[in-house]
C-alpha positions in Angstrom: 83.8 67.3 54.3 81.9 70.7 54.6 82.2 72.6 57.8 79.4 72.5 60.2 77.2 75.5 60.2 77.8 76.0 64.0 81.6 76.5 63.5 82.4 80.2 64.1 83.9 81.9 61.1 87.2 83.8 62.1 88.6 86.3 59.6 92.1 87.8 60.4 92.9 91.1 58.6 96.5 91.3 57.3 98.0 94.6 56.3 101.3 96.0 54.9 104.2 96.1 57.3 102.5 93.5 59.5 104.2 91.9 62.5 104.7 88.2 62.1 104.1 87.5 65.8 100.8 89.3 65.9 99.5 87.6 62.8 100.6 84.1 64.1 98.7 84.5 67.4 95.1 84.3 66.0 96.4 81.7 63.4 97.6 79.3 66.0 94.7 79.8 68.4 91.9 79.6 65.8 93.7 77.3 63.4 93.3 73.5 63.6 96.0 73.3 66.3 94.1 70.8 68.5 93.2 67.5 66.9 89.5 67.2 67.8 86.9 65.3 65.9 85.8 68.6 64.2 87.3 72.0 63.6 86.6 74.4 66.4 86.8 77.5 64.1 86.9 78.2 60.2 89.8 80.5 59.7 90.4 82.8 56.8 93.2 85.2 56.2 92.3 88.3 54.3 94.1 91.2 52.7 93.1 94.4 54.4 94.8 96.4 51.7 95.7 96.2 48.1 99.1 95.6 46.8 101.9 93.5 48.2 101.8 92.8 51.9 105.3 92.5 53.5 106.4 92.4 57.1 109.0 94.8 58.5 111.3 91.8 58.5 110.8 91.2 54.7 108.3 88.2 54.9 105.7 88.4 52.2 102.0 87.2 52.6 99.6 86.1 49.9 95.9 86.5 51.0 93.3 83.9 50.2 90.6 86.5 50.3 90.0 90.3 50.3 87.8 92.4 52.5 84.7 90.6 51.2 85.5 87.9 53.7 84.3 90.1 56.5 80.7 90.0 55.2 79.9 86.5 56.7 82.5 86.4 59.5 81.5 85.7 63.0 84.7 87.1 64.4 87.1 89.7 62.7 90.5 90.2 64.1 93.0 93.0 63.4 96.2 91.8 64.9 98.2 94.9 65.5 98.8 97.9 63.3 101.9 99.2 61.6 101.9 102.8 63.1 99.5 104.7 65.4 99.5 108.0 63.3 98.8 106.0 60.0 95.0 106.0 59.4 93.8 102.6 57.7 92.0 102.9 54.4 88.4 103.9 54.3 87.7 100.6 52.6 89.1 98.7 55.6 87.3 101.0 58.1 83.9 100.6 56.3 84.3 96.8 56.1 84.9 96.7 59.9 81.9 99.0 60.6 79.6 96.8 58.3 80.8 93.6 60.0 80.1 95.0 63.5 76.7 96.4 62.5 75.8 93.0 61.0 76.5 91.3 64.4 80.2 90.2 64.2 82.6 90.4 67.1 85.4 92.8 66.2 88.8 92.3 67.7 91.8 94.5 68.0 95.0 93.0 69.3 97.6 95.4 70.6 97.8 98.3 68.2 94.9 96.9 66.4 92.8 98.8 68.8 93.8 101.9 66.9 92.1 100.5 63.7 88.9 99.9 65.6 89.1 103.4 67.0 89.7 105.0 63.6 86.6 103.2 62.4 84.6 104.9 65.1 83.7 101.6 66.7 85.1 102.3 70.2 83.5 105.8 70.8 81.9 105.7 74.2 83.4 102.1 74.8 86.0 100.6 76.9 89.2 99.5 75.2 92.7 98.4 75.9 96.0 98.7 74.0 99.7 98.6 74.8 100.5 100.6 77.8 103.3 102.6 76.0 100.6 104.1 73.7 98.2 105.4 76.5 99.0 109.1 76.1 99.0 109.0 72.3 95.8 107.0 72.1 93.8 109.1 74.6 95.0 112.3 72.7 93.7 110.8 69.3 90.6 109.2 70.6 89.2 111.1 73.7 85.8 109.4 73.3 87.3 106.1 74.1 87.4 104.8 77.7 91.0 103.4 77.7 92.0 100.8 80.3 95.7 100.4 80.2 95.9 97.8 83.1 93.8 95.1 81.6 95.3 92.4 79.5 92.2 92.4 77.3 88.9 94.4 77.5 85.4 93.3 76.3 82.8 95.6 75.7 79.8 94.1 74.0 81.0 92.7 70.6 84.2 94.7 70.7 87.3 93.0 72.3 90.7 94.7 72.5 93.9 93.6 74.1 97.1 94.9 75.5 100.5 94.5 73.9 102.1 91.5 72.1 101.6 88.3 74.2 98.4 89.7 75.7 96.9 88.8 72.3 97.1 85.1 73.3 95.2 85.9 76.5 92.5 87.7 74.5 92.2 84.9 71.9 92.0 82.2 74.6 89.2 84.3 76.1 87.3 84.0 72.9 88.0 80.3 72.7 86.6 79.9 76.2 83.4 81.9 75.2 82.6 79.7 72.2 83.8 76.2 73.4 84.2 76.4 77.1 87.1 76.3 79.7 87.9 72.6 79.0 88.9 73.3 75.4 90.5 76.5 76.2 92.6 74.9 78.9 93.6 72.0 76.5 94.7 74.6 73.9 96.7 76.5 76.5 98.6 73.3 77.6 99.5 72.5 73.9 100.7 76.1 73.5 102.6 75.7 76.8 101.0 78.9 78.3 98.8 79.6 81.3 95.1 79.4 80.4 94.5 82.4 82.5 96.9 85.0 83.7 96.5 86.7 87.0 96.8 90.5 87.2 96.8 92.9 84.4 99.0 95.0 82.3 100.1 97.1 85.3 102.8 94.6 86.3 104.6 95.1 83.1 104.3 99.0 82.9 107.5 100.8 83.4 106.8 103.7 85.7 110.1 105.3 86.4 110.1 108.1 88.9 112.2 111.2 87.8 115.6 111.0 89.4 115.9 114.8 89.5 113.8 117.8 89.2 114.3 121.5 88.4 114.4 122.3 92.1 117.9 121.8 93.6 116.6 121.7 97.2 113.9 119.2 96.3 116.5 117.1 94.5 118.8 116.9 97.6 115.7 116.0 99.6 114.8 113.1 97.2 118.3 111.7 97.5 118.0 111.8 101.2 114.6 110.1 101.1 115.8 107.3 98.8 118.7 106.6 101.1 116.4 106.4 104.3 113.3 104.9 103.0 113.0 102.7 106.2 112.5 105.9 108.2 109.2 107.6 109.0 108.9 111.3 107.8 106.6 114.0 108.8 105.9 117.0 106.6 107.2 119.3 109.4 110.5 117.4 109.5 110.9 117.5 105.7 110.1 121.1 105.6 112.6 121.9 108.2 115.1 119.8 106.2 114.7 122.0 103.2 114.6 125.2 105.2 111.0 126.0 104.2 107.7 126.5 105.8 105.4 123.5 105.7 103.1 125.2 103.2 105.9 126.4 101.0 107.6 123.0 101.2 104.4 121.1 100.1 103.9 123.6 97.2 107.5 123.2 96.0 107.4 119.4 96.3 104.3 119.0 94.2 105.5 121.5 91.6 108.8 119.6 91.3 107.6 116.1 91.3 103.9 116.3 90.2 103.0 114.3 93.4 102.4 114.7 97.0 105.1 113.6 99.4 102.9 110.6 100.6 102.4 109.5 97.0 106.0 110.0 96.0 107.1 107.9 99.1 104.7 105.0 98.3 105.8 104.9 94.7 109.4 104.9 95.6 109.0 102.2 98.3 107.0 100.0 95.8 109.7 100.5 93.2 112.4 99.5 95.7 110.2 96.5 96.7 110.0 95.4 93.1 113.8 95.6 92.8 114.3 93.5 95.8 111.8 91.0 94.7 113.4 90.7 91.3 117.0 90.5 92.4 117.1 88.9 95.8 115.6 86.0 98.0 115.0 88.4 100.9 111.9 87.4 102.7 108.9 89.7 102.2 108.6 90.8 105.7 112.3 91.9 105.6 111.7 93.8 102.4 108.8 95.6 104.0 110.9 96.7 106.9 113.8 97.8 104.5 111.6 100.0 102.4 109.6 101.6 105.1 106.3 99.6 105.2 104.9 99.2 108.8 104.3 95.5 108.1 104.5 92.8 105.4 100.6 92.9 105.3 100.7 96.6 104.4 103.3 95.9 101.7 101.2 93.1 100.3 98.0 95.3 100.2 99.7 98.3 98.6 101.6 96.0 96.1 98.5 94.2 95.0 96.6 97.5 94.7 99.3 99.1 92.5 100.2 96.2 90.3 97.3 93.7 90.5 99.4 90.7 91.7 100.9 89.7 95.2 104.6 90.3 95.9 105.1 86.4 95.9 103.6 86.1 92.3 105.8 89.1 91.2 108.8 87.4 92.4 107.8 84.0 90.8 107.4 85.9 87.5 110.4 88.1 87.4 113.1 86.5 89.6 113.6 83.8 86.9 114.3 80.9 89.2 
């Protein structure tokens, strides 16, 4: 039985040293995983490169098509990429540019965003990728407006996602666009994943504050502040504690930490709040008091602003019970 013309044609690009997980995400979302009366998508796997295609774990892949499959694709997906500094072949980049110019939606999952950027498709556009690559990506592609908080970013017909499991969020978003929330929710239930995740990548980004600096006096002060986060601190009192004038102290503190005293204290209090939420059942108002927030409401406000989710949701996600 032939496919209905209205069924979107999805082409997934496979490359050498591919990630099995990243490849499997669009396969399971756009494959015939639900048993409806008709296929929701027509899925094709294509070889983005010539020669044998093998995963880093030794799995081999035999493509059913080559880059010619992109010529009539409605959605082209690049599920990851092997290495940020490794430019894709010009043949692949040209095929992606042609598909986009023809009207296809082009998707980069995780490091697949690099491939779209190498093709020049993201210049002047918003995009997302794995938070660990933020500095590298912005240095390589300064013309791209990178958003490392979002789980996925849509800018016209260009869709990019954050790392690893965020590819599922991105692909479900595309299902929702083409077939509505009811189908997307049904598919999410079958995959046993949430149909939509609150918050963005910020809740998963590691943002360690430096334990020490090159300034011994500032180091002693940081140890003191960490041990007494519950207290209020004035710049005058801290300057006196370090035996400096207020002006000299603020200059030394910023040079040593790269932050103002207020920003450092907020970051440290939020970090300690995270630890208590993840490891204890301590009520949120008690946590606010222990780490130096004037009220639980202020903790909730600052926490949601920094991480995109409420403290209660953070605890539900990371406490594990």
